[in-house]
One Martini backbone bead per residue (centre of mass of N, CA, C, O) as a GRO file, in nm:
protein
  105
    1MET     BB    1  -1.775  -2.402 -10.031
    2GLU     BB    2  -1.602  -2.168 -10.163
    3HIS     BB    3  -1.817  -1.919 -10.119
    4LEU     BB    4  -1.714  -1.923  -9.839
    5ASP     BB    5  -1.603  -1.815  -9.567
    6ASP     BB    6  -1.385  -1.922  -9.333
    7ALA     BB    7  -1.567  -1.892  -9.085
    8THR     BB    8  -1.817  -2.040  -9.193
    9ARG     BB    9  -1.680  -2.302  -9.267
   10THR     BB   10  -1.579  -2.364  -8.981
   11GLU     BB   11  -1.860  -2.374  -8.848
   12LEU     BB   12  -1.972  -2.603  -9.021
   13GLU     BB   13  -1.757  -2.811  -8.954
   14ALA     BB   14  -1.810  -2.807  -8.647
   15ALA     BB   15  -2.107  -2.886  -8.661
   16ALA     BB   16  -2.060  -3.159  -8.800
   17PHE     BB   17  -1.881  -3.280  -8.584
   18ARG     BB   18  -2.078  -3.261  -8.349
   19ARG     BB   19  -2.289  -3.444  -8.494
   20LEU     BB   20  -2.115  -3.692  -8.510
   21LEU     BB   21  -2.078  -3.730  -8.209
   22LYS     BB   22  -2.377  -3.749  -8.141
   23HIS     BB   23  -2.432  -3.997  -8.318
   24LEU     BB   24  -2.233  -4.184  -8.174
   25ASP     BB   25  -2.365  -4.153  -7.893
   26GLU     BB   26  -2.649  -4.265  -7.996
   27HIS     BB   27  -2.445  -4.524  -8.109
   28LYS     BB   28  -2.294  -4.734  -7.901
   29GLU     BB   29  -2.335  -5.007  -8.057
   30VAL     BB   30  -2.116  -4.905  -8.224
   31GLN     BB   31  -1.828  -5.032  -8.298
   32ASN     BB   32  -1.505  -4.965  -8.364
   33ILE     BB   33  -1.446  -5.214  -8.547
   34GLU     BB   34  -1.672  -5.144  -8.746
   35LEU     BB   35  -1.561  -4.874  -8.835
   36MET     BB   36  -1.290  -4.988  -8.938
   37ILE     BB   37  -1.402  -5.178  -9.151
   38LEU     BB   38  -1.581  -4.961  -9.312
   39ALA     BB   39  -1.398  -4.662  -9.262
   40ASP     BB   40  -1.109  -4.641  -9.120
   41PHE     BB   41  -1.247  -4.545  -8.839
   42CYS     BB   42  -1.268  -4.399  -8.506
   43ARG     BB   43  -1.288  -4.259  -8.206
   44ASN     BB   44  -0.978  -4.267  -8.168
   45CYS     BB   45  -0.914  -4.111  -8.430
   46LEU     BB   46  -1.054  -3.854  -8.358
   47SER     BB   47  -0.869  -3.797  -8.118
   48LYS     BB   48  -0.603  -3.787  -8.274
   49TRP     BB   49  -0.692  -3.557  -8.465
   50LEU     BB   50  -0.719  -3.346  -8.243
   51VAL     BB   51  -0.431  -3.350  -8.145
   52SER     BB   52  -0.299  -3.278  -8.410
   53ALA     BB   53  -0.445  -3.008  -8.454
   54ALA     BB   54  -0.330  -2.880  -8.201
   55GLU     BB   55  -0.025  -2.909  -8.271
   56GLU     BB   56  -0.046  -2.736  -8.538
   57ARG     BB   57  -0.144  -2.481  -8.338
   58GLY     BB   58   0.013  -2.496  -8.050
   59CYS     BB   59  -0.148  -2.688  -7.886
   60GLU     BB   60  -0.267  -2.851  -7.590
   61LEU     BB   61  -0.364  -3.205  -7.619
   62ASP     BB   62  -0.472  -3.465  -7.464
   63TYR     BB   63  -0.569  -3.774  -7.541
   64GLU     BB   64  -0.768  -3.823  -7.305
   65GLN     BB   65  -0.926  -3.562  -7.344
   66ALA     BB   66  -1.016  -3.625  -7.630
   67ARG     BB   67  -1.166  -3.883  -7.562
   68GLU     BB   68  -1.367  -3.762  -7.367
   69PHE     BB   69  -1.496  -3.583  -7.581
   70VAL     BB   70  -1.580  -3.806  -7.787
   71TYR     BB   71  -1.723  -4.007  -7.562
   72GLY     BB   72  -1.847  -3.829  -7.309
   73MET     BB   73  -1.621  -3.986  -7.140
   74PRO     BB   74  -1.437  -4.179  -6.994
   75TYR     BB   75  -1.296  -4.436  -7.150
   76PRO     BB   76  -1.311  -4.666  -6.931
   77GLU     BB   77  -1.618  -4.632  -6.899
   78TRP     BB   78  -1.704  -4.691  -7.186
   79LYS     BB   79  -1.571  -4.963  -7.217
   80ALA     BB   80  -1.719  -5.106  -6.978
   81THR     BB   81  -2.018  -5.036  -7.091
   82TYR     BB   82  -1.991  -5.069  -7.442
   83GLN     BB   83  -1.770  -5.263  -7.495
   84GLN     BB   84  -1.710  -5.531  -7.707
   85GLU     BB   85  -1.613  -5.819  -7.801
   86ALA     BB   86  -1.455  -5.932  -8.050
   87THR     BB   87  -1.518  -6.115  -8.307
   88PRO     BB   88  -1.384  -6.331  -8.516
   89GLU     BB   89  -1.508  -6.192  -8.766
   90GLN     BB   90  -1.410  -5.907  -8.706
   91GLN     BB   91  -1.112  -5.964  -8.690
   92ALA     BB   92  -1.085  -6.077  -8.979
   93ALA     BB   93  -1.192  -5.817  -9.121
   94PHE     BB   94  -0.973  -5.631  -9.010
   95GLU     BB   95  -0.725  -5.781  -9.115
   96ALA     BB   96  -0.803  -5.764  -9.413
   97ARG     BB   97  -0.804  -5.459  -9.433
   98GLN     BB   98  -0.508  -5.418  -9.347
   99ALA     BB   99  -0.390  -5.584  -9.583
  100ARG     BB  100  -0.504  -5.406  -9.811
  101LYS     BB  101  -0.365  -5.151  -9.731
  102LYS     BB  102  -0.078  -5.261  -9.760
  103GLU     BB  103  -0.097  -5.329 -10.063
  104ASN     BB  104  -0.195  -5.022 -10.147
  105GLY     BB  105  -0.007  -4.820  -9.956
   0.00000   0.00000   0.00000
């Protein structure tokens, strides 16, 4: 993508990010813990990354506003409607992933 000008590259990156959010919205059955186990990020991470990017640019973006953007609704509503309790197996897999991360620095 180096051959693209900055504006075009930014537009493509933004379009891909919007598509990722749409994909996650279309697959609410995919739980955050599953994303964390498999990919080491979740919807909350995306929200934090948005806040961080805003701060780097001198903009103000509240974490809850960012989460509402990522989740497509207020987080408490999404959590009550779609979030399932983590199974013992999921929790063990998450803890194992976190331990491996700690070991690998």
